[in-house]
C-alpha positions as CSV (number, residue, x, y, z in Angstrom):
1,M,82.3,119.5,88.2
2,K,79.9,120.5,85.4
3,L,79.6,117.7,82.9
4,A,78.1,120.1,80.2
5,D,79.9,118.2,77.4
6,T,77.6,115.2,77.7
7,R,76.3,114.7,74.1
8,H,72.7,113.5,74.8
9,R,69.3,115.0,75.5
10,F,70.2,115.5,79.1
11,A,72.9,118.0,78.1
12,R,70.5,120.2,76.2
13,H,68.9,121.3,79.4
14,S,71.0,120.3,82.3
15,A,74.2,118.8,83.5
16,I,75.0,116.7,86.5
17,V,77.7,118.5,88.5
18,G,78.5,116.3,91.4
19,L,78.0,112.9,92.9
20,L,78.0,111.9,96.5
21,L,77.9,108.3,97.7
22,C,77.8,108.3,101.4
23,G,77.9,105.3,103.6
24,L,78.9,104.2,107.1
25,A,79.9,107.2,109.3
26,G,82.6,105.2,111.0
27,V,84.9,102.8,109.3
28,A,85.3,101.5,105.8
29,L,83.6,98.2,106.2
30,A,82.0,95.8,103.8
31,W,78.3,95.2,104.0
32,S,77.1,91.9,105.5
33,S,74.8,89.9,103.3
34,Q,71.5,88.6,104.7
35,A,71.0,84.9,105.4
36,Q,68.0,83.0,106.5
37,E,69.7,81.6,109.6
38,P,70.3,84.2,112.3
39,V,74.0,85.2,112.5
40,E,75.5,87.2,115.4
41,R,76.4,90.6,114.0
42,P,79.6,92.2,115.3
43,A,79.0,95.6,117.0
44,Y,81.0,97.5,114.5
45,L,78.4,96.6,111.8
46,D,75.5,97.7,114.0
47,P,74.1,101.0,112.6
48,N,72.2,101.6,115.8
49,L,75.4,102.2,117.7
50,S,77.4,105.4,117.7
51,A,80.5,105.7,115.5
52,N,82.6,105.8,118.6
53,E,81.1,102.5,119.9
54,R,81.5,100.8,116.5
55,A,85.1,102.0,116.1
56,A,86.0,100.8,119.6
57,D,84.5,97.4,118.8
58,L,86.5,97.2,115.5
59,V,89.7,98.2,117.2
60,S,89.2,95.5,119.9
61,R,89.1,92.8,117.2
62,M,92.4,93.8,115.6
63,T,95.7,92.2,116.5
64,V,98.6,94.5,117.6
65,A,100.2,94.2,114.2
66,E,96.9,95.1,112.4
67,K,96.5,98.1,114.7
68,I,100.0,99.4,113.9
69,S,99.4,98.9,110.2
70,Q,96.6,101.5,110.3
71,L,98.7,104.3,111.9
72,T,100.6,105.4,108.8
73,N,99.3,107.2,105.7
74,D,99.6,104.1,103.6
75,A,97.3,102.0,105.8
76,A,97.1,98.3,105.0
77,A,94.0,96.2,104.3
78,I,92.6,93.9,106.9
79,P,90.6,91.4,104.8
80,R,89.2,89.3,107.6
81,L,87.5,92.4,109.1
82,G,86.5,93.9,105.8
83,V,88.8,96.9,106.1
84,P,90.2,97.9,102.7
85,A,93.7,99.5,102.2
86,Y,93.6,103.2,102.4
87,E,96.0,106.0,101.5
88,W,95.3,109.1,103.7
89,W,97.4,111.5,101.7
90,N,95.5,113.8,99.3
91,E,95.7,117.6,98.5
92,C,93.2,120.2,97.4
93,L,94.5,123.6,98.4
94,H,93.1,125.4,95.3
95,G,91.7,122.4,93.4
96,V,92.0,118.6,93.5
97,A,95.8,118.1,93.1
98,R,97.9,115.4,91.6
99,A,95.0,113.2,90.5
100,G,94.6,114.0,86.8
101,A,92.7,116.9,85.2
102,A,90.8,119.1,87.6
103,T,89.6,122.7,88.0
104,V,92.5,124.9,89.1
105,F,91.5,127.9,91.1
106,P,93.8,130.8,92.0
107,Q,96.5,130.1,94.6
108,A,95.4,130.5,98.2
109,I,96.9,133.9,98.8
110,G,95.2,135.2,95.6
111,M,91.8,134.0,96.7
112,A,92.3,135.5,100.1
113,A,92.9,138.9,98.4
114,S,89.3,138.8,97.2
115,F,88.1,139.3,100.8
116,D,85.1,137.2,99.7
117,A,84.4,134.5,102.3
118,R,81.2,133.4,100.4
119,L,83.2,132.9,97.3
120,M,85.5,130.6,99.2
121,R,82.6,128.4,100.2
122,E,81.6,128.1,96.5
123,V,85.2,127.3,95.5
124,A,85.5,124.7,98.2
125,T,82.1,123.1,97.2
126,A,83.2,122.8,93.6
127,I,86.5,121.3,94.7
128,S,84.8,118.7,96.9
129,D,82.3,117.9,94.1
130,E,85.3,117.0,91.9
131,A,87.1,115.2,94.8
132,R,84.1,112.9,95.4
133,A,83.7,112.2,91.7
134,K,87.4,111.4,91.3
135,H,87.4,109.2,94.4
136,H,84.5,107.1,93.1
137,E,86.0,106.8,89.7
138,S,89.1,105.4,91.4
139,L,87.1,102.9,93.3
140,R,85.3,101.9,90.2
141,R,88.7,101.0,88.7
142,G,89.7,99.2,91.9
143,E,92.4,101.8,92.7
144,R,93.1,103.0,96.3
145,G,96.4,104.8,95.9
146,R,97.8,108.1,96.9
147,Y,95.7,111.1,95.9
148,Q,92.6,108.9,95.4
149,G,91.1,109.1,98.9
150,L,88.8,111.4,100.7
151,T,91.1,112.8,103.3
152,F,92.6,116.1,102.1
153,W,95.6,117.9,103.8
154,S,94.2,121.4,103.1
155,P,94.0,124.3,104.0
156,N,97.3,125.8,105.1
157,I,96.3,128.4,107.7
158,N,99.7,129.4,108.9
159,I,100.4,133.1,109.2
160,F,102.6,134.5,106.4
161,R,104.9,136.7,108.5
162,D,108.4,135.9,107.0
163,P,108.8,136.3,103.3
164,R,111.8,134.0,103.4
165,W,109.6,131.1,104.2
166,G,109.1,130.1,100.6
167,R,105.5,128.8,101.0
168,G,103.6,132.0,101.7
169,Q,101.6,131.6,98.5
170,E,99.9,128.6,100.1
171,T,98.5,130.7,103.0
172,Y,95.8,133.4,103.3
173,G,98.3,136.0,104.3
174,E,99.5,137.7,107.4
175,D,96.2,138.6,109.1
176,P,94.8,136.1,111.6
177,F,91.2,137.3,111.3
178,L,91.2,137.1,107.5
179,T,92.9,133.7,107.6
180,A,90.3,132.4,110.0
181,R,87.3,133.7,108.0
182,I,88.6,132.3,104.7
183,G,89.7,129.0,106.3
184,V,86.4,128.4,108.0
185,E,84.4,128.8,104.7
186,L,86.9,126.5,102.8
187,V,86.5,123.8,105.4
188,K,82.7,124.0,105.4
189,G,82.6,123.8,101.6
190,L,84.9,120.8,101.6
191,Q,83.3,118.8,104.4
192,G,79.7,119.7,103.4
193,D,76.7,120.2,105.6
194,D,75.2,116.7,105.9
195,P,74.4,116.1,109.5
196,R,75.8,112.6,109.5
197,Y,78.4,112.2,106.7
198,L,81.5,114.2,105.7
199,K,81.7,115.0,102.0
200,V,85.5,114.9,102.3
201,V,87.8,115.4,105.3
202,A,89.6,118.8,105.5
203,T,92.8,119.3,107.5
204,A,94.0,122.4,109.2
205,K,97.7,122.7,108.9
206,H,100.5,123.2,110.1
207,F,99.8,123.3,113.8
208,A,101.5,125.6,115.0
209,V,103.9,128.6,114.6
210,H,105.1,127.3,111.3
211,S,106.0,130.1,109.0
212,G,109.6,129.7,107.9
213,P,112.2,130.0,106.9
214,E,111.6,126.7,105.1
215,S,115.2,125.5,105.4
216,D,115.0,125.8,109.2
217,R,111.8,123.9,109.8
218,H,113.3,120.5,110.7
219,H,115.4,121.9,113.7
220,F,113.9,125.3,114.5
221,D,112.4,125.9,118.0
222,A,109.7,128.6,117.9
223,Q,109.5,130.7,121.0
224,P,106.7,133.2,120.5
225,S,105.5,135.3,123.3
226,E,102.3,134.1,124.9
227,R,100.4,137.1,123.5
228,D,101.8,136.5,120.0
229,L,100.9,132.8,120.2
230,H,97.3,133.4,121.2
231,E,96.7,136.5,119.1
232,T,98.6,135.6,115.9
233,Y,99.3,131.9,115.5
234,L,96.4,130.1,117.1
235,P,93.2,132.1,116.2
236,A,92.7,130.6,112.8
237,F,93.2,127.0,114.1
238,R,90.7,127.6,116.9
239,A,88.1,129.0,114.5
240,L,88.5,126.0,112.2
241,V,88.2,123.6,115.1
242,Q,85.3,125.2,116.9
243,E,83.4,126.9,114.1
244,A,84.1,124.8,111.0
245,K,84.4,121.5,112.9
246,V,87.4,120.5,110.9
247,A,87.9,116.8,111.1
248,S,91.7,116.7,111.0
249,V,94.7,118.8,112.2
250,M,98.2,118.4,110.9
251,G,101.2,119.0,113.2
252,A,104.1,121.0,112.0
253,Y,107.8,120.1,111.6
254,N,109.2,122.7,114.0
255,R,109.4,122.6,117.8
256,V,107.3,125.0,119.9
257,Y,108.7,125.8,123.3
258,G,111.0,122.8,123.1
259,E,108.4,120.2,122.0
260,S,108.0,118.8,118.6
261,A,104.8,120.4,117.2
262,S,103.7,116.9,116.1
263,A,104.3,115.5,119.6
264,S,103.4,118.4,121.9
265,S,101.5,117.9,125.0
266,R,100.8,121.6,125.2
267,L,99.5,122.0,121.6
268,L,97.9,118.6,121.0
269,Q,96.6,117.7,124.4
270,Q,96.0,120.8,126.4
271,T,95.2,123.4,123.7
272,L,93.6,121.4,120.9
273,R,91.6,118.7,122.8
274,K,91.2,120.0,126.3
275,Q,90.7,123.7,125.7
276,W,89.1,123.7,122.2
277,G,87.2,120.4,122.4
278,F,88.7,118.9,119.2
279,D,87.4,115.4,118.7
280,G,89.0,114.6,115.3
281,Y,92.4,113.1,114.5
282,V,95.9,114.5,114.3
283,V,98.3,113.7,111.5
284,S,102.0,114.5,111.3
285,D,103.5,116.4,108.4
286,C,105.5,114.0,106.3
287,G,108.7,113.1,108.1
288,A,107.9,115.2,111.2
289,I,108.1,112.1,113.5
290,D,111.4,111.3,111.9
291,D,112.7,114.7,112.9
292,I,112.0,114.1,116.6
293,D,115.1,112.0,117.1
294,K,117.2,112.9,114.0
295,T,117.2,116.7,113.9
296,H,115.4,118.0,117.0
297,K,117.2,115.3,119.0
298,I,114.4,115.3,121.6
299,V,114.9,111.5,122.0
300,A,117.6,109.2,120.9
301,T,115.9,106.5,118.8
302,P,113.1,106.0,116.3
303,E,111.2,103.8,118.8
304,A,111.2,106.6,121.3
305,A,110.1,109.1,118.6
306,A,107.2,106.8,117.6
307,A,106.2,106.4,121.2
308,L,106.3,110.1,121.9
309,G,104.2,110.8,118.8
310,I,101.4,108.4,119.9
311,T,101.4,109.3,123.6
312,K,101.4,113.0,123.0
313,G,98.5,112.9,120.6
314,C,99.6,112.4,117.0
315,D,97.3,109.7,115.8
316,L,98.5,109.2,112.2
317,E,102.0,109.5,110.8
318,C,102.9,110.5,107.3
319,G,106.1,108.5,107.2
320,S,107.3,105.2,108.4
321,V,108.6,105.7,112.0
322,Y,105.4,104.3,113.5
323,R,106.5,101.0,112.1
324,S,108.9,101.0,115.0
325,L,106.0,100.8,117.4
326,P,106.3,97.0,118.0
327,A,109.8,97.6,119.3
328,A,108.6,100.6,121.3
329,L,106.0,98.3,122.9
330,A,108.6,95.7,123.7
331,Q,110.7,98.4,125.4
332,G,107.8,99.6,127.5
333,L,107.8,103.1,126.0
334,L,104.0,103.0,125.5
335,T,101.1,100.6,125.9
336,T,98.5,99.0,123.5
337,D,96.0,101.3,125.2
338,D,97.9,104.3,123.8
339,I,97.7,102.8,120.4
340,D,94.0,102.1,120.7
341,V,93.2,105.7,121.6
342,A,94.9,106.9,118.3
343,L,93.3,104.2,116.2
344,R,89.8,104.8,117.5
345,R,90.0,108.4,116.4
346,L,91.0,107.3,112.9
347,M,88.4,104.6,112.6
348,T,85.5,107.0,113.2
349,I,86.3,109.0,110.0
350,D,85.9,106.9,106.9
351,K,84.3,106.1,104.5
352,T,82.1,104.8,101.7
353,T,80.2,101.6,102.6
354,A,77.2,100.6,104.8
355,G,75.4,97.7,106.4
356,A,72.6,96.0,104.4
357,D,70.0,97.7,106.6
358,E,71.6,101.1,106.5
359,V,70.9,103.9,104.0
360,V,73.3,104.7,101.2
361,E,72.7,108.4,100.3
362,V,73.3,109.6,96.7
363,A,73.1,113.3,96.0
364,V,73.5,115.0,92.6
365,T,73.3,118.7,91.6
366,V,71.6,119.4,88.3
367,E,72.0,122.7,86.4
368,N,70.1,124.0,83.4
369,V,72.9,125.0,81.0
370,G,70.6,125.8,78.1
371,P,69.0,129.1,77.1
372,V,65.4,128.1,77.8
373,A,63.5,126.6,80.7
374,G,63.0,122.8,80.6
375,D,62.2,119.6,82.5
376,E,64.5,116.8,83.2
377,V,64.2,113.4,84.9
378,V,67.2,112.5,87.0
379,Q,67.3,108.7,87.2
380,L,69.3,106.3,89.4
381,Y,70.1,102.8,88.5
382,A,71.9,99.9,90.3
383,R,73.6,96.8,88.9
384,A,75.7,94.0,90.3
385,I,79.2,94.1,88.9
386,D,79.9,90.3,88.9
387,P,76.5,88.6,89.6
388,N,76.5,85.0,90.6
389,R,73.0,84.5,89.2
390,P,71.1,85.8,86.1
391,S,70.6,89.6,86.8
392,P,69.2,92.6,84.9
393,L,71.8,94.8,83.2
394,K,70.6,97.5,85.5
395,Q,67.6,98.3,87.6
396,L,65.9,101.7,88.1
397,R,66.0,102.5,91.8
398,G,65.1,106.2,91.9
399,F,63.9,109.1,89.8
400,D,63.0,112.7,90.2
401,R,61.5,115.2,87.7
402,L,62.8,118.7,87.8
403,S,61.7,121.9,86.1
404,L,64.6,124.3,85.8
405,D,64.9,127.9,84.5
406,P,68.1,128.8,82.5
407,G,71.1,128.7,84.9
408,Q,69.1,127.3,87.8
409,R,70.7,124.6,89.9
410,R,69.0,122.1,92.2
411,Q,70.2,119.2,94.3
412,V,68.4,115.8,94.1
413,R,68.9,113.2,96.8
414,F,68.2,109.5,96.7
415,A,68.3,107.0,99.6
416,L,69.1,103.4,98.9
417,T,68.6,100.6,101.4
418,P,70.7,97.6,100.3
419,A,68.4,95.1,101.9
420,D,65.5,96.5,99.7
421,D,67.1,98.0,96.7
422,L,69.9,95.6,96.0
423,A,68.1,92.4,97.1
424,H,66.9,89.5,94.9
425,Y,64.5,86.7,95.6
426,D,66.3,83.5,96.5
427,V,64.0,80.6,95.5
428,A,65.9,78.1,97.6
429,R,65.7,80.2,100.7
430,Q,62.3,81.6,99.9
431,A,63.4,85.0,100.9
432,F,65.0,88.2,99.6
433,T,68.8,88.2,100.1
434,V,71.6,90.6,99.1
435,Q,74.3,89.1,96.9
436,S,77.9,89.6,98.0
437,G,80.1,91.7,95.7
438,E,80.4,95.1,94.2
439,Y,77.4,97.2,92.9
440,E,77.6,100.1,90.5
441,I,75.3,103.1,91.2
442,Q,74.5,105.1,88.0
443,I,73.1,108.6,87.6
444,G,71.8,110.0,84.3
445,A,68.9,111.1,82.2
446,S,68.0,107.7,81.0
447,S,69.3,104.1,81.1
448,R,71.6,104.9,78.2
449,D,72.7,108.4,79.2
450,I,74.8,107.7,82.3
451,P,77.5,110.4,82.9
452,L,78.2,109.6,86.6
453,T,78.8,106.3,88.4
454,G,80.1,105.2,91.8
455,R,80.6,101.8,93.5
456,V,79.7,100.3,96.8
457,R,80.5,96.8,98.1
458,V,78.6,94.1,99.8
459,D,80.5,91.2,101.6
């Protein structure tokens, strides 16, 4: 997102075009403030452990009710563990959708017609720049609603074979190879190339054999030949999983060989995880778990549908049937271990905070939008939102001077360690400590010219 309309000295030579605030590569947890007395730190806050180990520890501390509250798209907050509420539903097929003004690129099938995979990477990078900026602005306002998160249910890599479908414009056409090449570049541009953090989460949908007609999707049983399945319907999904390392896959509404695509042992367990090595999470299409008992009539009750979804590999439901899981547990249709498997996959994904001894990475891309070469100093400031002590209005915590030719772009990265960069000297304790609360990270050309901000939290 090029902020070339900034009306200060910075805009004469350059414009900040994207902001990344990256934190814990595991769960959305609050920082722990330092104290003089040693306090036992839970494993899920230990940055020396792997994301899987930390997620397992966090899940082990949840009650059954808390676990189930995390398995639907509108996941509830768990204040005692520092887990904020989170809405998993967001869209960005050809631009950030349903979240205010954003750059709108051509519809997917139009972009595929360019046969330009490199262009798709650039488009996706621009989309994820805006997605990150919008997310952080939402957090700054204290908003965590739908279309404000970092988990995007795009791209649609179904094969457009039947013109009666009604959603063919969302796809990359009828060719599996072209769909795979375009889809891989889109996912890479969305998720970014940081070795530790995802820029946003992309989702390959709708898995699988979902291509209309739209009116039949809730009861249709797809029965492709084995050759057609493997040569037409699965190649793009395999490419996104194995090449692009897509973090999420969305199941389809329809059945495939008699099983719900969103609760299919063949698709989700054997193909996706065992054969392809997928280690992300699976989300249902909205209402797809509801279809299992109501329209597909695979089982007779919502409790059985919810249990089938979890045990067959659908970790997250867009809908409300998973709220029947307490009853399903009581009926012996699944175990808490089944729930834990799904929840651990979800807890290794998000999001935006870190421990006090971890590094918060901030990256910004600067472009010279003027007609002549020039220098600019990119500056990073931090301030406590509601300080409980006298505090500076803001503190310089990073800077970098750039020399840019007209049209040249360059990315600048800063690394903040909360224990160092957000600490103050506590006279009573005779030590540096980190104050609990929210901090605003500001990026600009000076302390007054701040076009981009983001927030992190310390608890």
